C-alpha positions as CSV (number, residue, x, y, z in Angstrom):
1,M,-0.2,0.0,0.2
2,K,1.3,3.5,-0.7
3,F,1.4,6.1,1.6
4,V,2.2,10.3,1.9
5,S,3.7,11.6,5.0
6,T,4.4,14.8,5.6
7,W,6.8,16.2,8.3
8,F,7.5,19.8,10.0
9,L,10.8,19.8,12.6
10,R,9.8,20.6,16.1
11,P,10.3,24.0,17.4
12,T,14.0,24.0,17.8
13,A,14.7,20.8,16.8
14,H,16.5,22.0,13.2
15,R,20.4,21.4,14.0
16,A,20.0,18.3,15.4
17,A,17.5,17.4,12.0
18,V,20.0,18.3,10.1
19,E,22.8,16.4,11.8
20,R,20.7,12.7,11.8
21,F,19.9,13.3,7.8
22,L,23.2,14.2,6.9
23,T,25.1,11.1,8.4
24,G,22.5,8.7,7.5
25,D,22.0,7.4,10.6
26,V,18.6,6.0,10.7
27,K,18.0,4.1,7.7
28,A,14.7,2.4,6.5
29,P,13.3,-0.8,7.7
30,E,13.1,-4.0,5.7
31,G,9.6,-3.6,4.1
32,F,10.0,-0.1,3.9
33,K,10.6,1.0,0.5
34,T,10.9,5.3,0.0
35,L,9.1,5.8,-4.0
36,G,10.2,9.7,-3.4
37,R,11.2,12.5,-0.8
38,W,11.3,16.1,-1.0
39,H,11.9,18.8,0.9
40,Y,10.5,22.6,1.2
41,T,12.3,24.4,0.0
42,D,11.8,26.7,3.5
43,G,13.7,23.7,5.4
44,S,10.7,23.6,7.5
45,G,9.8,19.8,6.4
46,G,8.5,17.9,3.6
47,V,7.2,14.7,2.1
48,H,7.7,11.6,1.4
49,I,6.1,8.8,-0.9
50,F,6.3,5.7,0.6
51,E,5.2,1.8,0.1
52,C,4.5,-0.9,2.8
53,D,2.0,-3.3,3.9
54,D,2.5,-3.5,7.6
55,A,1.7,-0.9,10.4
56,Q,3.9,-2.2,13.2
57,I,7.1,-1.4,10.1
58,M,6.0,2.4,9.6
59,A,5.5,3.1,13.4
60,Q,8.8,1.8,14.0
61,F,10.0,3.7,11.4
62,A,8.9,7.1,12.1
63,A,9.9,6.2,15.7
64,E,13.0,7.2,14.1
65,W,12.5,10.6,13.7
66,N,9.4,11.5,16.2
67,D,11.3,13.4,19.0
68,L,12.4,15.7,15.7
69,L,9.3,15.8,13.7
70,E,5.9,16.3,13.9
71,I,4.6,13.6,11.1
72,V,1.3,12.9,9.2
73,T,1.0,9.2,7.4
74,R,-2.4,9.3,4.9
75,P,-2.9,5.5,2.9
76,V,-2.9,7.5,-0.8
77,V,-4.2,5.6,-4.2
78,D,-3.3,6.5,-7.9
79,D,-6.0,8.0,-10.0
80,A,-7.2,4.8,-11.4
81,Q,-7.6,3.6,-7.7
82,A,-10.3,6.5,-6.7
83,G,-11.6,6.9,-10.5
84,A,-12.9,3.3,-9.7
85,A,-14.1,4.6,-6.1
86,M,-15.8,7.2,-8.0
87,A,-17.6,5.4,-10.6
88,K,-19.4,2.9,-7.8
89,T,-20.2,5.8,-5.6
90,A,-21.5,7.7,-8.6
91,Q,-23.6,4.6,-9.4
92,K,-25.3,4.9,-6.4
93,L,-26.0,8.5,-6.5
94,K,-28.0,8.0,-9.8
């Protein structure tokens, strides 16, 4: 399943977050596949798109960063999946 996480730096966490990121101390666990990651140009946070089928693995990875970041994660679907869901709903509305 695909997910989108947005993260924002906690107040006063910028220096520690930069150090952790640059040293590469935190690696994604097995079963967690990053599809893309983007950083806001103002340095306040970013977006992470990933695949994972195990909530415990997701929690483990978030726990590695939640001392420095506020993380919000939501499941997502692509256009075809969203369109199929909307088509079913549209049929019920007729």
